[in-house]
Phi, psi and omega in degrees: 000148185291135173286139184301317181297319180293322179295317179299319179294320180293322178297318179298318179295321181293318180293318181298332182280350180289164179303137181062023176080005176070181181227128180281123184237117182304321180296322178295318180295317179299316180294318180302315179294321180295321178296316178299318179294322178297318178297324181287319185270338184082007177274138179290157184223134173245122185235119169271114183239103185300162179307133178092358181293326188083046188291333179300312179295325183295329177262335180290323182300309177299323179296317179295323182279343185274184179267109181289186359278156177228162180233139170245122178252122183249160182284330185229154177291333178297313178294324177302311180294323180298317181298318186279324185272338184234300191295310182292317176300318179296321180293317179299319179294318182296323183269348181066034182248143178279073183279125176263120179224157183209154174251138179226131179237169175298153187304327184291351176276351181249141175295135179271116182297321182293317180292326176296317178300317181294319179293324180294325187262350188227104179294339181301328182291341183272356186298322183268009185252133181296156183301320179299321180289328176298319178296323178294321179297320176298320179292321177294324179297319177296320179295324182300331179281354183247332186282148174267339188249333186068013184279126182306329183297341180280347184295145176263012172215161182258107181289154176294160177300319182298317182292313182291320179299329180292337185241021178221165178225154174272166179297335184277349179243355179283128180283351181096157187299325184291335184252005183250132179301335181258016183302325183289342180245014185291127180293319181295322178292323177298316179297320181292322178296320176298319180295324183293342180248008185270154172279325179229124178249127180256124181227168169271158188298327179298314179295322180299319179291324174300320177300318182298322188257006178270142177289332177253116183303138179263344183236157175292159176301141183213155184270327187224142170233134173252123177256106178276153185053048187290352178297338179264004186297321182303314182291323181290321175299317179301318180294312188281335178275349179256207178211165178220121179248124177227160175298332180300328179294326177290322178298316179298318179295319179300318178298320179296320180294317179298324178297317178296318179301311182297315182290325177295316179298320179295320178296322179296319179298320178297318181295317179297317179297320179296324181291333182275347182284138176290141181264144176291138180294139178292152180304125177069013181226179182278150176288154179208176179290149177292142179298133184279135175296147180300134181281138173282143174279121187265117174296157179287131179301331181298335180299319180295318180297320181290324176295315178298319179296324177297322177296319178297317178298321179296316177304313182295321181289329182279334188308316182294346185254010183305135178063027180228151172287145177277134181290159175239126000290164182298149174304142185302321182294328179285320175300317182296317179296319180297318179294315178301313182298316181296320179298319180291319178295319179297318178296317179297320179296322177299317178295322179294319182297334180290344178285127181298142177299331182257028177301156184300156176064218182260018181300315184302306179301320179295319179298317181297317179296320180293320180297317179296317178298320179295318179298317179296321180293319178297319178300315182291324176296319179295318180293323181297319181288331185249036181301149187266166178293340179276002181239162173238138178245139179204175180240129179227180176098173182288164182300326181286340183213067179294149182240132174274110185252144172224136179212151177291144179284313180248140185254343188304309184296318178301310183290326177299316182290323187263336188230298191301326184280352188237331190225138175286127185243137172244118180252124184220153177188160173287338183230087180271126176304149186299332184235040184300316180302316180295317181299320185267004175080024176276119179293142182305325182272004179254358182211159174248149178229129180225156174235113184265003174070201182222148180280354185284146180272079182295326183300321183271333193246358185223169175209133173260116180255117177256114187281075185297331186279350183287155178292164177302138181304339181270359182271157184297328184275002186293315186301310181294328181292319181287331176296318177295318180296315179298317181301316181293317182291318180295320178298317179296323181282344185071045186085234170050038189237134167252109180258122185251130184240152181267001176207154176293327180299314179295321177301308185298319182292319179296318178299314181301313184289312189283336172296329178285327188270331188247154178267353182283144175297129178240117176264136174261149177305334182282347191288318191213165171302153187304313183299318180290322176302312182294324178297314181292319181300318181289326184279325182262097193300327183268009181277164177234150177235121178255125188215169178250200192301333184295343179250015174285348174215163179075013177251122185233097181237081178284163173092196191287348182289344182223115175231356178222123169249118180248133182240125191289319178205165181298131189274061176290148178292160180301134180291340184259013176296118187298320181293312179295324179297319177297321178290325177298320179298324179294321183276343178063230186292345179267005187299316182298317182290326187264340183243299189288314184293315177299322180293317178296319181296319180294315179297318179299317179295324177296315179297312179297331181293350178288343189286303187256110181246343178222165183296336183268357181289147176221154177166185184236137167257121180248116177260112188268039179232113186298342179296337178297336182252346188238335187291152179295336180267008188302327184289331174297325179286314180300317184290342177280346182270163170301165184284066177289141162299151187235151173209154173250007183256121182295325183297330176292320177295317180297320179300315180294319180297319178294322178297317179294317180301319184272003177075021181278000000 
C-alpha cells in the first residue's frame, strides 16, 4: 500500500510538471491523502470534490504509487479517453515510473473483424441496410485497415446506428476468440489482453457494473476501484442489474437467422456444384466422383419470420402499459405473449444448433452468434415472467419501441455481495448526493465521507439569485413570468446565457417567445448536434443556449461566453417514475427526504456547476422557481451548491451581470 509521505511527494512532482508549474490546491492534497489511506486500511471512501479540485490527479497518484491492479470507472467515454490519452501518460512521465495502463470498453464499442469480413464477402447482408449506411460501412472498412484499436472513439465521423450495429457485436452474442475465425485479430480481445496485464484499467461505469453482475468476470482481479462521477452510480447499477426486453431484440435475432439461412443455402449450392464436376482420375487408378463438401444443415426460413412476429406481438402487448408499472401477477395477455415468444425463440435456437460449427464458409460463426443471442433472449423472457418481489417491472420507451424493464428496488444487498465485501471502493464526484452511502448500502462504520470543497472564490465571483417573487411553477401565470424574467436577465448579461429547462415543452416555448423578443442569437438543443452547439455557443460571445436535462452536466464553457446559468424550476424527479415509485413505497413517509430531495439537490448542483469552470470565471446562477427561497426544504438545496452569495432581488443580479458584460 502507498506510504502517505511518498504519495504527497509524488503529488507535488505531478503538479510541478503541469503547465506553468501547476497550482497547489489544498482540497486536492486532502483527497489524495484520503484515497491513499483508504487503500491502506481497506475502508471505502466517499469524496465530494468540487469543480476545480483536480480530483483525477488526486486519485491517480495513489493508484500509480500503490500495488495494482486497480480500476478507474468513469461516467463517460470522453473522460475515459482523457485519463488514458493525457492524464496517465503525463503522470507516468512526471514520476518517472513504468506505469502500465489500459482502456477497456464494452465489446460493442469495437469494430468486429468477423462481421466486417462477412459484410465484405456477402451482399445478402446489405439488403436491409439503407444506401447511406452502406457507404458508411465502406468507410468503416477502410478505417479498419488503418486502426490499431478498432475503438469507435477514434473515428473522425459519427456512424449511424445501422452502420455500426452491422459491424459490431455485444458481449452476449460474441462466441469468444477461441470459437471465432477472426479471434486472433479481434480488436476487443486485444483490448482485453492489454487490460489483463495493466496496473490501472480505465473503464466506463456501465461496463464495471456489468462486470459486477456477470457470472463470467469481464475485468481482471483488482484491489481498488475508483468510481468517478459517482452521483450516477445508482441509476447505472439499476440498469445493469436489471433487464430490458424490446421487440428490436427479436428483429435482430431474426436478421441473424436469415443470415445463417442464406449462407447455409449458398454453401449447399457450392457443395452440389462440386458434386456435379467430373473428377480427374487418380494416378494409376479409376476415375471417380469428386468428394462432396459437407452439406450445411439449413434452418427453416420460417423460423426467422416467427421470431420477428413474436417481437411485433410483444410490442403490441406492451403498448397499453407504457410509462406504467406492470401489475403482479402479470396480465394474462402479456404472459401469453412471453410464453409464445420464448417457445419460438427456443425452436429457432434448436434449428440453429443443428448447423455444424464447422459448416462451410462463415455459416459457423454466424450460427454461434445467433445461438448466443437466442439464449440470452430466452433467459430474459423467463426472468421477466418470473420477476421477484424485490424487483419492479414497468414499460418505458417510445410508442414505436416499448421496453419491458425490470430493476431491483433496493441496491444495498446486491452491492454488498458483489462489491463492498471484496474491493476497496472510492466514490467521488463534484456533486455527491446527501445520502449516497445509505442508497448504495454502505454501512456507516465501513466507509468515510469527506468534502474537500473547491478552490474557486465563489464569494467574490458569483451570485445565486432565487426569484422569490415569481408565481408557483404550477400556477397558470408562471410561464409568461419566467419568460419576462429571462428576457431581463439575458439583456443584462448581453446574451452569454445557458438556460436549463426541466422539460422539452418548456424549452420549446421559451425559445419561441424569446427569439421574438430579443436580438441575441438563441440556440435550441434541437437545432444542432451537441458538439456543434457547444462550439458555436463558446465562439459567439453574445449567443444563448437553451437546453434540457442532457446538458445539466458535461458542459464546459469557461470564459466570457457564459456569465448566466438560468434554471427554470427545481429538478425533482418525475412523480410517476415506476422504479422510484416502488422505492418511495419502501421508504414510506421518508421517501421525499431520502429519494426526491437528494436527486433534486444533485441535479441542481450539476446545473449550477456549469457556471464557474476556471478561477477567472464570474457570473450568476438564477433559479426561477420561488420554492428555492420559500420551501421548508430549501436549505438542503442551498447546502448542496457551492458557497454562492445569495439574493432574492433581481436588480442585484442584473447589476452584477452588467458589470461582467462591461468588463467592470
